[in-house]
C-alpha positions as CSV (number, residue, x, y, z in Angstrom):
1,X,23.7,-36.4,-29.2
2,X,21.3,-38.6,-27.3
3,X,22.1,-36.7,-24.1
4,X,21.5,-33.4,-25.9
5,X,18.1,-34.6,-27.2
6,X,17.1,-35.9,-23.7
7,X,18.1,-32.6,-22.1
8,X,16.1,-30.6,-24.7
9,X,13.1,-32.8,-24.1
10,X,13.4,-32.2,-20.4
11,X,13.6,-28.4,-20.9
12,X,10.5,-28.5,-23.2
13,X,8.6,-30.6,-20.6
14,X,9.5,-28.1,-17.9
15,X,8.3,-25.2,-20.0
16,X,5.1,-27.0,-20.7
17,X,4.5,-27.7,-17.0
18,X,5.1,-24.0,-16.3
19,X,2.7,-22.9,-18.9
20,X,0.1,-25.4,-17.6
21,X,0.5,-24.0,-14.0
22,X,0.1,-20.4,-15.3
23,X,-3.1,-21.3,-17.2
24,X,-4.4,-23.2,-14.2
25,X,-3.7,-20.3,-11.9
26,X,-5.8,-18.1,-14.3
27,X,-8.7,-20.6,-14.1
28,X,-8.5,-20.8,-10.3
29,X,-8.6,-17.0,-10.1
30,X,-11.6,-16.9,-12.4
31,X,-13.5,-19.3,-10.1
32,X,-12.6,-17.2,-7.1
33,X,-14.1,-14.1,-8.8
34,X,-17.3,-16.0,-9.7
35,X,-17.6,-17.1,-6.1
36,X,-17.1,-13.6,-4.8
37,X,-19.6,-12.3,-7.2
38,X,-22.3,-14.9,-6.7
39,X,-21.9,-15.5,-3.0
40,X,-23.7,-12.4,-1.6
41,X,-26.7,-12.9,-4.0
42,X,-27.1,-16.5,-3.0
43,X,-26.7,-15.8,0.8
44,X,-29.3,-13.0,0.7
45,X,-31.8,-15.1,-1.3
46,X,-32.9,-17.5,1.3
47,X,-32.9,-20.3,-1.3
48,X,-31.7,-23.4,0.5
49,X,-30.9,-25.4,-2.7
50,X,-28.8,-22.5,-4.1
51,X,-27.0,-22.2,-0.8
52,X,-26.1,-25.9,-0.8
53,X,-24.7,-25.5,-4.4
54,X,-22.7,-22.5,-3.3
55,X,-21.3,-24.4,-0.2
56,X,-20.3,-27.4,-2.5
57,X,-18.7,-25.0,-5.0
58,X,-16.6,-23.4,-2.2
59,X,-15.6,-26.9,-0.9
60,X,-14.5,-27.9,-4.4
61,X,-12.6,-24.7,-4.9
62,X,-10.7,-25.2,-1.7
63,X,-9.8,-28.7,-2.9
64,X,-8.7,-27.2,-6.2
65,X,-6.3,-24.8,-4.5
66,X,-5.0,-27.6,-2.3
67,X,-4.3,-29.7,-5.4
68,X,-2.7,-26.8,-7.1
69,X,-0.3,-26.2,-4.3
70,X,0.4,-30.0,-4.1
71,X,1.2,-29.9,-7.9
72,X,-1.7,-32.1,-9.0
73,X,-2.9,-30.0,-11.9
74,X,-5.5,-32.4,-13.4
75,X,-7.3,-32.6,-10.1
76,X,-7.1,-28.9,-9.5
77,X,-8.4,-28.1,-13.0
78,X,-11.3,-30.6,-12.7
79,X,-12.3,-29.3,-9.2
80,X,-12.2,-25.6,-10.1
81,X,-14.2,-26.0,-13.3
82,X,-16.8,-28.0,-11.4
83,X,-16.8,-25.4,-8.6
84,X,-17.3,-22.6,-11.1
85,X,-20.3,-24.3,-12.8
86,X,-22.0,-25.0,-9.5
87,X,-21.5,-21.3,-8.4
88,X,-23.0,-20.1,-11.7
89,X,-25.9,-22.6,-11.3
90,X,-26.5,-21.3,-7.8
91,X,-26.5,-17.7,-9.0
92,X,-29.0,-18.5,-11.8
93,X,-31.3,-20.4,-9.3
94,X,-31.9,-17.6,-6.9
95,X,-34.7,-15.1,-7.3
96,X,-33.3,-11.7,-8.2
97,X,-34.9,-8.4,-7.8
98,X,-34.8,-5.6,-10.4
99,X,-32.9,-3.5,-7.8
100,X,-30.2,-6.2,-7.4
101,X,-29.8,-6.5,-11.2
102,X,-29.6,-2.7,-11.6
103,X,-26.9,-2.6,-9.0
104,X,-24.9,-5.3,-10.7
105,X,-25.3,-3.5,-14.1
106,X,-23.9,-0.3,-12.5
107,X,-21.0,-2.1,-11.0
108,X,-20.1,-3.6,-14.4
109,X,-20.5,-0.2,-16.1
110,X,-18.3,1.5,-13.5
111,X,-15.5,-1.0,-14.1
112,X,-15.8,-0.7,-17.9
113,X,-15.7,3.1,-17.5
114,X,-12.4,2.8,-15.7
115,X,-11.0,0.4,-18.4
116,X,-12.3,2.3,-21.5
117,X,-9.8,5.2,-21.5
118,X,-6.8,2.8,-21.4
119,X,-7.9,0.0,-23.7
120,X,-7.7,2.1,-26.9
121,X,-4.0,2.9,-26.2
122,X,-2.8,-0.6,-26.0
123,X,-2.1,-2.7,-29.0
124,X,-3.0,-6.2,-27.7
125,X,-5.2,-8.4,-29.8
126,X,-6.4,-10.5,-26.8
127,X,-7.4,-7.4,-24.9
128,X,-9.2,-6.0,-27.9
129,X,-11.1,-9.2,-28.3
130,X,-12.1,-9.4,-24.7
131,X,-13.1,-5.8,-24.7
132,X,-15.4,-6.3,-27.7
133,X,-17.0,-9.3,-25.9
134,X,-17.5,-7.3,-22.7
135,X,-19.2,-4.5,-24.6
136,X,-21.5,-6.9,-26.4
137,X,-22.4,-8.8,-23.3
138,X,-23.1,-5.7,-21.3
139,X,-25.4,-4.4,-24.1
140,X,-27.3,-7.7,-24.0
141,X,-27.5,-7.5,-20.2
142,X,-29.1,-4.0,-20.5
143,X,-31.5,-5.2,-23.2
144,X,-32.5,-8.1,-21.1
145,X,-33.0,-5.8,-18.1
146,X,-35.3,-3.6,-20.1
147,X,-37.2,-6.7,-21.2
148,X,-37.5,-7.7,-17.5
149,X,-35.6,-10.9,-18.1
150,X,-33.6,-10.3,-14.9
151,X,-31.8,-13.6,-14.7
152,X,-30.5,-13.3,-18.2
153,X,-29.4,-9.7,-17.5
154,X,-27.6,-10.8,-14.4
155,X,-25.8,-13.7,-16.3
156,X,-24.6,-11.4,-19.1
157,X,-23.5,-8.5,-16.9
158,X,-21.5,-11.0,-14.8
159,X,-19.8,-12.3,-17.9
160,X,-19.1,-8.8,-19.2
161,X,-17.6,-7.9,-15.9
162,X,-15.3,-10.9,-15.9
163,X,-14.1,-10.1,-19.4
164,X,-13.5,-6.5,-18.4
165,X,-11.5,-7.6,-15.5
166,X,-9.4,-9.8,-17.7
167,X,-8.8,-6.8,-20.0
168,X,-7.7,-4.9,-16.9
169,X,-5.3,-7.7,-16.0
170,X,-3.7,-7.5,-19.4
171,X,-3.5,-3.7,-19.2
172,X,-1.9,-4.0,-15.7
173,X,0.9,-6.1,-17.3
174,X,1.5,-3.4,-19.9
175,X,4.4,-1.2,-18.7
176,X,4.2,2.5,-19.6
177,X,7.5,3.5,-21.3
178,X,7.1,7.1,-20.1
179,X,6.7,6.0,-16.5
180,X,9.7,3.7,-16.7
181,X,11.9,6.4,-18.2
182,X,10.8,8.8,-15.4
183,X,11.7,6.2,-12.8
184,X,15.1,5.7,-14.4
185,X,15.9,9.4,-14.4
186,X,14.9,9.7,-10.7
187,X,17.3,6.9,-9.9
188,X,20.0,8.7,-11.8
189,X,19.3,11.8,-9.6
190,X,19.3,9.7,-6.4
191,X,22.7,8.2,-7.3
192,X,24.1,11.6,-8.1
193,X,22.9,13.0,-4.7
194,X,24.3,10.0,-2.8
195,X,27.6,9.9,-4.6
196,X,29.0,13.1,-2.8
197,X,28.6,12.0,0.8
198,X,29.7,8.4,0.0
199,X,32.9,9.4,-1.7
200,X,33.7,11.9,1.0
201,X,33.4,9.3,3.7
202,X,36.0,7.0,2.3
203,X,34.1,3.9,3.4
204,X,35.2,0.9,1.1
205,X,32.0,-1.0,1.6
206,X,29.9,2.1,0.8
207,X,32.0,2.8,-2.2
208,X,31.5,-0.8,-3.4
209,X,27.7,-0.5,-2.9
210,X,27.6,2.8,-4.8
211,X,29.6,1.3,-7.7
212,X,27.2,-1.6,-7.8
213,X,24.3,0.8,-7.9
214,X,25.9,2.6,-10.9
215,X,26.4,-0.8,-12.7
216,X,22.9,-2.0,-12.1
217,X,21.5,1.3,-13.2
218,X,23.5,1.1,-16.4
219,X,21.9,-2.3,-17.0
220,X,18.5,-0.8,-16.3
221,X,19.0,1.8,-19.0
222,X,20.3,-0.9,-21.4
223,X,17.1,-3.0,-20.8
224,X,15.0,0.2,-21.3
225,X,16.7,0.9,-24.7
226,X,16.0,-2.7,-25.8
227,X,12.3,-2.3,-24.7
228,X,12.6,-4.8,-21.9
229,X,10.6,-2.5,-19.7
230,X,9.7,-4.8,-16.8
231,X,13.3,-5.8,-16.4
232,X,14.3,-2.1,-16.5
233,X,12.0,-1.3,-13.6
234,X,13.2,-4.1,-11.5
235,X,16.9,-3.2,-12.1
236,X,16.4,0.5,-11.4
237,X,14.6,-0.2,-8.1
238,X,17.5,-2.5,-7.2
239,X,19.9,0.3,-8.0
240,X,18.0,2.6,-5.6
241,X,18.2,0.1,-2.8
242,X,21.9,-0.2,-3.3
243,X,22.3,3.6,-3.2
244,X,20.4,3.9,0.0
245,X,22.4,1.1,1.6
246,X,25.6,3.0,0.7
247,X,24.1,6.2,2.2
248,X,23.1,4.4,5.3
249,X,26.6,3.1,5.8
250,X,28.2,6.5,5.7
251,X,25.6,8.6,7.5
252,X,24.0,5.9,9.7
253,X,20.2,5.3,9.8
254,X,19.9,7.7,12.8
255,X,21.1,10.6,10.7
256,X,18.2,13.0,10.1
257,X,19.3,13.8,6.5
258,X,19.5,10.1,5.6
259,X,16.1,9.4,7.1
260,X,14.5,12.4,5.4
261,X,15.9,11.5,2.0
262,X,14.6,8.0,2.4
263,X,11.2,9.3,3.4
264,X,11.0,11.6,0.4
265,X,12.0,8.8,-1.9
266,X,9.2,6.5,-0.6
267,X,6.6,9.3,-0.9
268,X,7.7,10.0,-4.5
269,X,7.3,6.3,-5.3
270,X,3.8,6.4,-3.8
271,X,2.9,9.4,-5.9
272,X,4.2,7.9,-9.1
273,X,2.7,4.4,-8.8
274,X,-0.2,4.2,-6.3
275,X,-2.9,5.1,-8.8
276,X,-1.6,2.7,-11.4
277,X,-1.5,-0.1,-8.8
278,X,-5.0,0.6,-7.5
279,X,-6.5,0.7,-11.1
280,X,-5.4,-2.9,-11.8
281,X,-7.5,-4.2,-8.9
282,X,-4.8,-6.8,-8.2
283,X,-5.6,-7.9,-4.7
284,X,-2.1,-8.8,-3.8
285,X,-0.6,-5.6,-5.0
286,X,-3.4,-3.6,-3.4
287,X,-2.7,-5.2,0.0
288,X,1.0,-4.4,-0.3
289,X,0.2,-0.8,-1.3
290,X,-2.0,-0.4,1.8
291,X,0.7,-1.9,4.0
292,X,3.3,0.4,2.5
293,X,1.1,3.4,3.1
294,X,0.6,2.5,6.8
295,X,4.3,2.0,7.3
296,X,5.1,5.3,5.6
297,X,2.7,7.1,7.8
298,X,4.4,5.5,10.9
299,X,7.8,6.5,9.4
300,X,6.6,10.2,9.2
301,X,5.3,10.2,12.7
302,X,8.6,8.6,14.0
303,X,10.6,11.2,12.1
304,X,8.6,14.1,13.6
305,X,9.1,12.6,17.0
306,X,12.9,12.6,16.4
307,X,13.1,8.8,16.1
308,X,15.2,9.0,13.0
309,X,16.6,5.4,13.0
310,X,13.1,4.0,13.4
311,X,11.8,6.3,10.6
312,X,14.6,5.1,8.3
313,X,13.7,1.5,9.0
314,X,10.0,1.9,8.5
315,X,10.2,3.9,5.3
316,X,12.7,1.3,3.9
317,X,10.2,-1.5,4.6
318,X,7.4,0.6,3.0
319,X,9.5,1.2,-0.1
320,X,10.3,-2.4,-0.5
321,X,6.6,-3.4,-0.1
322,X,5.8,-0.8,-2.7
323,X,8.4,-2.2,-5.1
324,X,7.0,-5.7,-4.6
325,X,3.5,-4.3,-5.5
326,X,4.9,-2.7,-8.6
327,X,6.5,-6.0,-9.6
328,X,3.3,-7.9,-9.0
329,X,1.3,-5.6,-11.2
330,X,3.7,-5.6,-14.0
331,X,4.3,-9.3,-14.0
332,X,0.6,-10.1,-13.9
333,X,0.9,-12.2,-10.8
334,X,-2.0,-12.4,-8.4
335,X,-2.5,-13.2,-4.7
336,X,-5.2,-15.9,-5.0
337,X,-7.9,-15.8,-2.4
338,X,-8.1,-19.0,-0.4
339,X,-11.5,-20.4,0.4
């Protein structure tokens, strides 16, 4: 009994640490955003004191990230909160022109315009709360601008933008059931197209991979029916990879038909997911998306030049990068900016 209780306590402690790291990562990312937002204003201002505060904030944030990676959460939290305060103080200290404030108001308004059509379709209490805060803060920012209180306007529009970004982060983690179902059906079609050539080839390893693809796809449908949508997406993407590996075994990566089918699959994924990835403004996912696009363009050029093996390899890498981007967006992970 004592062993069971000890084990339970250890599990609870591990869960608590994991939650703390997740919360800490959120705080670190918030500070990164504040630094990105305030930095250009301070650097253009010519205010030496504000620049010193900004430099100290950046130094503390670098220490915070180092402490986070070294698993020293208390130090990381203290450093990032201090860094954020110094960054905000530096932003408030600089003289701001009406033109600068108007530009920042427009940037916040543009972001909120992108979020608005989606936020009403998601039943998430935290997203609704943050959205109401953002709307109120942006209204206060506009009123302050009209009253020529430019620093106050800048402060409130920055805060509104941060809350709108948090709403977008939440929305990015909401998986659209229709999109998931469409992805599952496309995997079904892919497996059906691959099945004929694989079975005709009589290659035991290819048969094994195809059977595994069918099993994984069945698990994906099961997760979908039980509303475990993120798991369903991961599983159906894995099933596609298995199907392509089976096809590669029987046709070979140099086969034009195999290369073209792989190219078409990657391009279909790009059409289905690229906009959704871009709208979340997840830096890590956006970077992976751009890398995938570059590789896919290379794959098309290689295919046109008759380099079918190279095209197959490039489009496979592009597809896997894209799958990772999809996973990042749906899991809510970020790629933190290092100072």
